[in-house]
BAFI-3210 file (N, C-alpha, C; in Angstrom, 3 decimals, decimal comma, padded with zeros to 6 digits):
// residues 229
n [1|2|3|4|5|6|7|8|9|10|11|12|13|14|15|16|17|18|19|20|21|22|23|24|25|26|27|28|29|30|31|32|33|34|35|36|37|38|39|40|41|42|43|44|45|46|47|48|49|50|51|52|53|54|55|56|57|58|59|60|61|62|63|64|65|66|67|68|69|70|71|72|73|74|75|76|77|78|79|80|81|82|83|84|85|86|87|88|89|90|91|92|93|94|95|96|97|98|99|100|101|102|103|104|105|106|107|108|109|110|111|112|113|114|115|116|117|118|119|120|121|122|123|124|125|126|127|128|129|130|131|132|133|134|135|136|137|138|139|140|141|142|143|144|145|146|147|148|149|150|151|152|153|154|155|156|157|158|159|160|161|162|163|164|165|166|167|168|169|170|171|172|173|174|175|176|177|178|179|180|181|182|183|184|185|186|187|188|189|190|191|192|193|194|195|196|197|198|199|200|201|202|203|204|205|206|207|208|209|210|211|212|213|214|215|216|217|218|219|220|221|222|223|224|225|226|227|228|229]
n.u [000,287|000,843|-001,623|-003,023|-001,606|-002,379|-005,261|-004,957|-003,985|-006,083|-008,083|-007,147|-007,092|-009,625|-010,833|-010,838|-008,400|-009,463|-011,763|-011,084|-009,820|-012,057|-013,331|-011,699|-011,362|-013,891|-014,331|-012,424|-013,243|-015,602|-014,370|-013,175|-015,334|-016,521|-014,899|-015,311|-014,111|-014,027|-015,650|-014,534|-011,931|-011,279|-011,614|-009,955|-007,253|-006,956|-006,573|-004,212|-002,288|-002,575|-002,030|-003,032|-001,969|-000,704|-002,603|-004,599|-003,048|-002,766|-005,584|-006,024|-003,917|-005,228|-007,534|-006,839|-005,809|-003,138|-000,503|000,093|002,892|003,596|002,252|002,366|004,887|004,900|002,906|004,888|007,170|005,911|005,519|007,683|008,488|008,328|010,422|012,604|010,871|010,333|012,648|013,604|011,370|010,992|013,594|012,793|010,817|011,497|012,555|014,464|013,950|011,840|010,033|011,388|009,518|007,130|008,266|008,698|005,853|004,527|005,903|005,083|002,606|002,813|001,646|001,123|-000,335|-000,461|002,702|002,770|001,526|002,696|005,250|004,643|003,451|004,761|007,404|005,857|004,838|006,325|008,857|008,592|005,880|005,249|005,261|003,162|000,960|001,085|-000,124|-002,214|-003,600|-003,190|-004,308|-007,425|-007,460|-006,915|-009,056|-011,447|-010,986|-010,915|-013,662|-014,864|-014,427|-015,865|-018,109|-018,308|-017,826|-020,111|-022,110|-021,273|-022,862|-024,135|-022,228|-020,837|-018,146|-016,273|-016,704|-015,698|-013,178|-012,174|-012,592|-010,899|-008,386|-008,582|-007,316|-004,020|-003,995|-004,678|-002,451|-000,646|-001,377|-000,746|002,027|002,778|001,618|003,358|006,129|009,024|011,332|014,336|015,071|013,393|011,329|012,688|013,088|010,560|009,648|011,465|010,807|008,247|008,714|010,024|008,065|006,177|007,738|008,820|006,629|006,090|008,139|008,246|005,660|005,329|007,496|007,443|007,086|008,931|011,112|010,918|010,836|013,644|015,153|013,826|014,854|017,705|018,286|017,451|019,441|021,694|021,749|021,458|023,884|025,557|025,216]
n.v [026,722|024,125|022,826|023,426|022,105|019,744|019,447|019,546|017,461|015,841|016,407|015,925|013,066|012,303|012,237|010,393|008,816|007,726|006,734|004,406|002,933|002,481|000,546|-001,770|-002,456|-002,991|-005,433|-006,975|-007,157|-008,688|-011,276|-011,927|-012,235|-014,538|-016,259|-017,006|-015,676|-013,756|-010,524|-008,475|-009,283|-009,336|-006,412|-005,205|-006,242|-004,413|-002,006|-002,707|-004,205|-003,073|-003,074|-004,464|-006,972|-008,227|-008,352|-010,309|-012,658|-013,059|-013,619|-016,023|-017,882|-018,032|-018,995|-021,332|-022,355|-022,037|-022,196|-019,068|-017,986|-018,514|-017,328|-014,546|-014,376|-014,663|-012,291|-010,257|-011,004|-010,445|-007,674|-006,577|-004,940|-002,220|-001,295|-000,349|001,668|003,441|004,402|005,641|007,922|009,134|011,237|012,722|014,491|015,091|017,071|019,716|019,963|018,575|016,171|012,845|010,891|011,383|010,634|007,896|006,863|008,110|006,015|003,620|004,045|004,038|002,936|001,855|003,589|005,915|006,425|006,586|008,594|010,527|011,008|011,843|014,258|015,889|017,432|019,665|020,757|022,763|021,667|021,787|021,283|018,440|016,519|016,918|017,042|014,062|012,961|014,073|013,019|009,867|009,196|009,363|008,145|005,326|005,173|005,237|003,256|000,925|001,351|000,420|-002,321|-003,126|-003,009|-003,951|-007,019|-007,229|-006,781|-009,055|-011,066|-009,897|-009,958|-011,516|-014,037|-013,804|-010,636|-009,800|-010,436|-008,572|-006,106|-005,962|-005,981|-003,832|-001,811|-002,196|-001,812|001,328|002,227|001,738|003,397|005,857|005,986|006,180|008,541|009,932|009,812|011,488|011,488|009,845|007,829|006,702|005,969|003,950|002,056|001,553|000,432|-001,472|-003,365|-003,807|-005,526|-007,677|-009,002|-010,233|-012,419|-013,610|-014,409|-016,638|-018,112|-018,883|-018,963|-019,414|-017,632|-015,216|-012,875|-011,648|-012,388|-010,994|-008,193|-008,092|-008,875|-006,846|-004,691|-004,680|-004,984|-002,378|-000,813|-001,312|-000,805|001,786|002,239|001,659|003,589]
n.w [009,827|009,913|010,660|008,220|006,342|007,303|007,222|003,901|003,350|004,374|002,691|-000,085|000,611|000,728|-001,651|-004,864|-003,739|-001,520|-002,571|-004,632|-002,483|-000,992|-002,574|-002,845|-000,393|000,289|-001,326|000,206|002,800|001,960|001,145|003,339|005,185|003,632|004,127|006,802|008,650|011,824|012,476|013,790|013,618|011,165|010,128|012,202|011,428|009,206|009,929|011,753|010,170|007,765|004,990|001,768|000,535|002,681|004,502|002,823|003,030|005,918|006,072|004,670|005,570|008,256|007,833|007,338|009,692|010,578|012,384|014,650|014,858|012,214|011,023|011,528|010,645|007,899|007,198|007,686|005,915|003,860|003,943|004,037|001,807|002,421|004,015|002,290|001,184|003,178|003,769|001,978|001,840|004,809|004,914|003,426|004,968|007,110|009,576|011,487|015,039|015,363|017,182|017,384|017,773|016,230|013,632|013,600|014,639|011,847|010,131|010,773|009,465|007,299|003,915|000,760|-000,999|000,528|-000,001|-002,468|-003,092|-002,319|-002,996|-004,947|-004,608|-002,798|-003,548|-004,431|-002,107|000,637|002,851|005,657|006,192|005,407|006,949|008,285|005,902|005,438|007,707|007,913|005,212|005,506|007,818|007,151|005,156|006,434|008,313|006,136|004,844|006,979|007,730|005,059|005,175|006,889|005,691|003,365|004,832|006,183|004,008|002,203|001,258|-001,328|-002,701|-005,763|-006,079|-007,812|-008,559|-005,627|-005,796|-007,857|-007,115|-005,344|-006,759|-007,774|-006,560|-006,774|-009,174|-009,397|-007,966|-009,616|-012,013|-010,307|-009,846|-012,520|-013,389|-011,987|-012,838|-013,327|-013,720|-015,349|-014,343|-012,736|-014,597|-016,103|-014,454|-013,941|-016,362|-016,614|-014,588|-015,310|-017,561|-016,728|-014,644|-016,102|-017,557|-015,068|-013,990|-015,780|-015,907|-012,689|-011,253|-008,607|-007,095|-008,614|-007,855|-006,010|-007,677|-010,011|-009,349|-008,281|-010,770|-012,191|-010,990|-010,696|-013,273|-014,277|-012,755|-013,373|-016,422|-016,027|-015,055|-017,083|-018,442]
ca.u [000,388|000,651|-002,860|-003,807|-001,620|-002,794|-006,513|-004,899|-004,016|-007,446|-009,098|-006,991|-007,136|-011,035|-011,408|-010,326|-007,930|-010,804|-012,731|-010,464|-009,675|-013,509|-013,943|-010,884|-011,583|-015,012|-013,923|-011,508|-014,180|-016,435|-013,497|-013,001|-017,008|-016,450|-013,169|-015,698|-013,439|-014,817|-015,841|-013,241|-010,319|-011,213|-011,565|-008,324|-006,162|-006,637|-005,702|-002,678|-001,483|-002,734|-001,614|-004,124|-001,364|-000,780|-004,118|-004,969|-001,983|-003,050|-006,842|-005,384|-003,370|-006,191|-008,381|-005,820|-005,347|-001,995|000,354|000,478|004,168|003,961|001,166|003,159|006,273|004,644|002,885|006,092|007,972|005,158|005,522|009,132|009,042|007,974|011,398|013,271|009,660|010,163|013,987|013,157|010,205|011,348|013,970|011,941|009,843|012,578|012,600|014,873|013,179|010,693|010,128|011,444|008,259|006,469|008,014|008,164|004,297|004,488|006,402|003,809|001,376|002,770|001,081|001,588|-001,133|000,402|003,949|003,002|000,736|003,882|006,276|004,148|002,992|005,934|007,952|004,975|004,854|006,997|009,466|008,011|004,469|004,815|004,693|001,570|-000,001|000,966|-000,678|-003,808|-004,076|-002,847|-005,211|-008,467|-007,326|-007,064|-010,372|-011,705|-010,589|-011,293|-015,338|-015,163|-014,064|-016,885|-019,306|-018,309|-017,908|-021,895|-022,428|-020,943|-023,953|-024,678|-021,201|-020,712|-016,790|-015,456|-016,798|-014,694|-011,714|-012,089|-012,816|-009,699|-007,185|-008,775|-006,602|-002,912|-004,222|-004,485|-001,074|000,336|-001,469|-000,209|003,250|002,889|001,961|004,350|007,300|009,690|013,102|014,737|015,525|011,951|010,974|013,652|012,569|009,185|009,693|012,302|009,863|006,904|009,027|010,367|006,910|005,179|008,561|009,472|006,018|006,215|009,186|007,957|004,442|005,089|008,649|007,214|006,674|010,536|012,209|010,533|011,489|015,040|015,820|013,714|015,782|018,837|018,614|017,602|020,633|022,584|021,584|021,815|025,528|026,192|025,214]
ca.v [026,332|022,992|022,637|023,918|021,015|018,278|019,476|019,636|015,959|014,750|016,801|015,165|011,832|012,180|012,225|009,554|007,975|006,827|006,116|003,606|001,963|001,704|-000,403|-002,737|-003,067|-003,800|-006,569|-007,512|-007,558|-009,695|-012,241|-012,045|-013,007|-015,907|-017,458|-016,935|-015,012|-012,875|-009,363|-007,721|-009,217|-008,339|-004,900|-005,135|-006,405|-003,453|-000,896|-002,913|-004,882|-001,927|-003,605|-005,638|-008,522|-008,471|-008,782|-011,694|-013,841|-013,459|-014,435|-017,148|-018,305|-017,765|-019,965|-022,900|-022,818|-022,053|-021,379|-017,837|-017,480|-018,840|-016,305|-013,298|-014,220|-014,260|-011,387|-009,750|-010,903|-009,705|-006,445|-006,146|-003,893|-000,946|-000,646|000,603|003,185|004,099|004,793|007,010|008,778|009,706|012,136|014,033|014,790|015,386|018,672|019,807|020,448|017,886|014,885|011,544|009,517|011,713|010,009|006,796|006,698|008,235|005,018|002,394|004,422|004,182|002,135|002,296|004,818|006,782|006,696|006,601|010,176|011,647|011,012|012,602|015,688|016,386|018,277|021,224|020,967|023,035|020,603|022,086|020,942|017,535|015,130|017,082|016,493|012,870|012,513|014,068|011,849|008,660|009,031|009,562|006,592|004,231|005,191|004,730|001,823|000,070|001,205|-000,325|-003,630|-003,624|-002,433|-004,943|-008,052|-007,179|-007,213|-009,785|-012,096|-009,263|-009,939|-012,819|-014,236|-013,034|-009,721|-009,749|-010,141|-007,733|-005,013|-006,227|-006,076|-002,361|-001,022|-002,068|-001,247|002,595|002,256|001,500|004,907|006,852|005,880|006,499|009,823|010,902|009,958|012,728|011,336|008,864|006,560|005,907|005,577|003,089|000,975|000,832|-000,218|-002,780|-004,196|-004,263|-006,510|-008,313|-009,221|-011,709|-013,201|-014,286|-015,410|-017,628|-019,088|-019,610|-018,221|-018,944|-016,788|-014,383|-011,288|-010,999|-012,663|-010,138|-006,998|-008,348|-008,770|-005,719|-003,326|-004,843|-004,345|-000,887|-000,164|-001,858|000,037|003,136|002,506|001,584|005,258]
ca.w [008,602|010,093|010,786|007,056|005,612|007,956|006,865|003,093|003,116|004,587|001,503|-001,096|000,541|000,746|-003,501|-005,414|-003,512|-000,628|-003,513|-005,017|-001,437|-000,690|-003,676|-002,773|001,326|000,177|-001,796|000,925|004,012|001,474|001,309|005,121|005,715|002,812|004,857|008,164|009,496|012,539|011,718|014,819|013,349|009,504|010,587|013,143|010,104|008,309|010,934|011,878|009,012|006,638|003,349|001,122|000,178|003,820|004,998|002,070|003,477|006,799|005,827|003,966|006,861|009,346|007,281|006,916|010,925|010,677|013,483|014,968|014,537|011,114|010,066|011,726|009,941|006,352|006,966|007,917|004,574|002,541|003,791|003,902|000,710|003,341|004,503|001,310|001,099|004,432|003,889|001,000|002,244|005,966|004,960|002,641|005,738|008,091|009,903|012,659|015,948|015,588|018,085|016,772|017,619|015,391|012,585|013,827|014,025|010,226|009,486|010,759|008,703|005,761|002,922|-001,076|-001,165|001,141|-000,678|-004,139|-003,395|-001,007|-003,869|-006,504|-004,272|-001,921|-004,523|-004,330|-000,630|001,398|003,978|006,928|005,831|004,542|007,612|008,695|005,044|005,350|008,551|007,117|004,055|005,501|008,774|006,510|004,026|007,027|008,731|005,542|004,504|008,319|007,489|003,997|005,183|007,842|005,188|002,525|005,451|006,209|002,906|001,448|000,328|-002,413|-004,247|-006,095|-005,790|-008,868|-007,994|-004,588|-006,496|-008,760|-006,502|-004,588|-007,709|-008,152|-005,870|-007,885|-010,733|-008,905|-007,742|-010,770|-012,731|-009,928|-010,504|-014,014|-013,537|-011,176|-013,519|-013,978|-014,179|-016,263|-013,517|-012,324|-015,691|-016,524|-012,929|-013,944|-017,463|-016,423|-014,241|-016,005|-018,567|-015,811|-014,286|-017,035|-017,649|-013,877|-013,379|-016,335|-015,110|-011,450|-010,781|-006,872|-006,760|-009,697|-007,463|-005,354|-008,426|-010,736|-008,107|-007,971|-011,647|-012,609|-010,252|-010,895|-014,862|-014,423|-011,901|-014,585|-017,460|-015,454|-014,690|-018,304|-019,586]
c.u [000,359|-000,489|-003,799|-003,301|-002,330|-004,558|-006,435|-004,568|-005,391|-008,303|-008,599|-007,437|-008,819|-011,656|-011,147|-009,759|-008,563|-011,426|-012,274|-009,968|-011,198|-013,587|-012,750|-010,891|-012,531|-014,634|-013,006|-012,463|-015,322|-015,850|-013,171|-014,515|-016,760|-016,181|-014,208|-014,724|-013,962|-014,450|-014,658|-012,201|-010,196|-010,583|-010,088|-007,565|-006,303|-006,640|-004,422|-001,962|-001,232|-002,019|-002,600|-003,114|-001,261|-001,639|-004,578|-004,226|-002,627|-004,512|-006,659|-005,197|-004,110|-007,152|-007,982|-005,303|-003,806|-001,303|000,753|001,927|004,427|003,081|001,727|004,194|006,175|004,357|003,953|006,764|007,449|004,924|006,955|009,673|008,831|009,143|012,185|012,374|010,169|011,471|014,279|012,443|010,914|012,233|013,510|010,849|010,492|012,870|013,482|013,824|012,006|010,928|010,260|010,384|007,452|006,903|008,298|006,945|004,102|004,861|005,668|002,817|001,470|002,522|001,630|000,997|-000,532|001,999|003,823|002,101|001,834|004,841|005,497|003,627|004,034|006,641|006,926|004,391|006,265|007,793|008,584|006,596|004,325|004,839|003,346|000,256|000,027|000,304|-002,373|-004,278|-003,854|-003,948|-006,946|-008,507|-007,769|-008,392|-011,531|-012,112|-011,095|-013,164|-015,658|-015,033|-014,989|-017,972|-019,236|-018,249|-019,475|-022,657|-022,310|-021,762|-024,354|-023,787|-021,112|-018,566|-016,109|-015,556|-015,814|-013,312|-011,547|-012,096|-011,305|-008,695|-007,700|-007,163|-004,750|-002,753|-004,013|-003,266|-000,226|-000,065|-001,128|000,996|003,871|002,912|002,661|005,770|007,757|010,984|013,095|014,620|014,118|011,246|011,230|013,230|011,220|008,871|010,372|011,261|008,233|006,803|009,429|009,475|006,425|006,213|008,965|007,978|005,538|007,172|009,067|006,696|004,280|006,224|008,105|007,292|008,447|011,320|012,141|011,057|013,000|015,701|015,568|015,019|017,144|019,135|018,594|018,961|021,737|022,916|021,866|023,570|026,026|026,532|025,916]
c.v [024,629|021,979|022,492|022,599|019,713|018,322|019,399|018,394|015,318|015,125|015,673|013,620|010,994|012,330|010,513|008,726|007,124|006,390|004,259|002,571|001,647|000,320|-001,587|-003,355|-003,542|-005,605|-007,496|-008,238|-008,580|-011,261|-012,728|-012,995|-014,298|-017,047|-017,660|-016,252|-013,763|-011,396|-008,329|-007,977|-008,922|-007,001|-004,547|-005,532|-005,273|-002,180|-001,406|-003,182|-003,651|-002,166|-004,712|-006,727|-008,793|-009,299|-010,115|-012,591|-014,106|-013,967|-015,684|-018,226|-018,927|-018,797|-021,260|-023,545|-022,886|-021,396|-019,686|-017,388|-017,577|-017,477|-014,726|-013,247|-014,057|-013,071|-010,358|-009,483|-010,346|-008,049|-005,767|-005,102|-002,378|-000,300|000,127|002,003|003,831|004,808|005,815|008,049|009,529|011,288|013,126|014,743|015,417|016,727|018,667|020,332|019,803|016,539|013,857|010,714|010,064|010,908|008,610|006,140|007,207|006,954|004,082|002,927|004,702|003,086|002,919|003,246|006,073|007,435|007,114|008,301|010,885|011,521|012,041|014,031|016,251|017,387|019,692|021,776|021,542|021,827|020,438|021,160|019,850|016,486|015,349|016,632|015,230|012,303|012,566|013,014|010,473|008,485|008,836|007,957|005,404|004,257|004,961|003,391|000,526|-000,179|000,806|-001,744|-004,245|-003,872|-004,023|-006,526|-008,088|-007,386|-008,247|-010,751|-011,563|-009,708|-011,375|-012,904|-013,509|-011,145|-009,084|-009,564|-009,608|-006,276|-005,127|-005,688|-004,258|-001,240|-001,063|-001,387|000,525|003,011|002,649|002,834|006,296|007,306|006,614|007,958|010,787|010,907|010,680|012,848|010,169|007,401|006,064|005,659|003,994|001,597|000,489|-000,078|-001,614|-003,902|-004,737|-005,447|-007,649|-009,538|-010,873|-012,705|-014,191|-015,196|-016,740|-018,763|-019,886|-018,809|-018,151|-018,012|-015,501|-012,799|-010,889|-011,253|-011,403|-008,444|-007,097|-007,880|-007,317|-004,508|-003,559|-004,341|-002,668|-000,156|-000,457|-001,223|001,432|003,333|002,526|003,190|006,212]
c.w [008,633|010,102|008,741|006,194|005,748|007,259|004,874|002,466|003,142|003,387|000,514|-000,826|000,421|-000,543|-003,346|-004,737|-002,525|-001,748|-004,185|-003,681|-001,150|-001,412|-003,381|-001,420|001,202|-000,454|-000,626|002,124|003,249|001,160|002,629|005,465|004,933|003,650|006,303|009,206|010,512|012,092|012,525|013,865|011,996|009,832|011,073|011,970|008,995|008,994|011,254|010,960|007,936|005,166|002,954|001,020|001,779|004,451|004,278|002,689|004,758|007,046|005,520|005,347|008,234|009,046|007,618|008,218|011,294|011,686|013,724|014,713|012,682|010,537|010,141|010,839|008,587|006,416|006,832|006,631|003,520|002,746|003,983|002,702|001,618|003,868|003,635|001,119|001,819|004,211|002,974|001,612|003,377|005,467|004,473|003,307|006,786|008,560|011,431|013,615|016,020|016,333|017,206|016,999|016,718|013,755|012,623|013,594|012,266|009,817|009,753|009,895|007,496|005,273|001,200|-001,331|-000,716|000,115|-001,866|-004,322|-003,110|-002,391|-005,345|-005,992|-003,185|-002,520|-004,580|-002,876|000,412|002,601|005,324|007,340|005,638|005,835|008,028|007,541|004,943|006,224|008,287|005,966|004,620|006,805|007,967|005,727|005,343|007,540|007,925|005,072|005,806|008,089|006,161|004,153|005,995|006,823|004,139|003,209|005,726|005,062|001,622|000,918|-000,902|-003,224|-004,235|-006,012|-006,904|-008,726|-007,029|-005,176|-007,303|-008,271|-005,413|-005,384|-008,318|-007,924|-006,034|-008,789|-010,546|-008,790|-008,756|-011,899|-011,660|-010,123|-011,553|-014,138|-012,763|-011,594|-013,705|-014,252|-014,883|-015,356|-012,785|-013,714|-015,977|-015,542|-013,368|-015,359|-017,422|-015,750|-014,615|-017,192|-017,588|-015,229|-015,035|-017,064|-016,478|-013,530|-014,475|-016,329|-013,859|-011,036|-008,901|-006,471|-007,859|-008,816|-006,623|-006,477|-009,562|-010,120|-008,187|-009,514|-012,244|-012,039|-010,722|-012,694|-014,526|-014,029|-013,065|-015,724|-017,156|-015,162|-015,717|-019,118|-018,594]
res [m|t|n|h|a|f|l|q|g|a|r|e|a|a|g|v|p|s|a|v|l|v|a|g|f|v|g|f|g|a|l|a|a|a|q|q|v|p|l|g|i|a|v|a|s|t|v|v|i|w|a|l|p|g|q|l|i|f|i|d|m|h|t|l|g|a|p|l|l|a|t|v|v|a|v|m|l|s|s|a|r|f|l|p|m|t|l|m|l|m|p|e|m|r|q|p|g|r|p|a|w|q|y|y|v|a|a|q|l|l|s|l|s|g|w|t|m|a|v|a|r|f|p|g|i|p|r|a|q|r|l|a|w|f|y|g|f|t|l|v|l|i|l|v|s|a|g|s|t|a|v|g|y|v|g|a|d|r|l|p|p|l|a|r|l|a|l|v|m|m|v|p|m|y|y|l|l|i|l|l|g|a|v|r|e|r|t|a|a|l|g|l|a|c|g|a|l|a|g|p|l|a|y|v|a|t|p|e|w|s|v|p|l|a|g|f|a|g|g|t|a|a|y|l|l|l|r|m|r]
***
């Protein structure tokens, strides 16, 4: 049953999720080539960082010649959002008797793609099969994304700058559609609604801090509204 769950996750990843990530990482590879980042570093960033926002920060700071420590800290801060996502998802996969290292590796493979699909799919997957499904789903996405980065890098000359940015922006739009489709509880719907309202307002107030400010304000507002009810 574990092998079946792994293959099921791999098959699901090979459909629309991979197609969307191909577009995004082709755009990222083209951007890396335009900034004259070596191909090996661009592909390695996809495998090691495994998060487009963090990779874009890495490329930008690499291009600016920023110190290695500053680059590492900036990428780490951009990926801090994965901590609460990991704390939420790991208990849903935990099964007595499994070695702890399997969960540590799964936590390193976590991305917004895997998290959003796991949130949507786990209610219909037996607990004993969830970890194998997650491994199959995520490993396929990483391989596809690394290959797409290389393809985008090699074919960068054929993509105008606006097309590169458009391809990269397809990925967050896909995440939003998954989350909207997976909303079945009032809590999640309220959180998304508050975040959608807080985002534009925070950007008008301070574009540089709009993302963390919108997340904090939207999440706090959703929490307070639920407490009031």
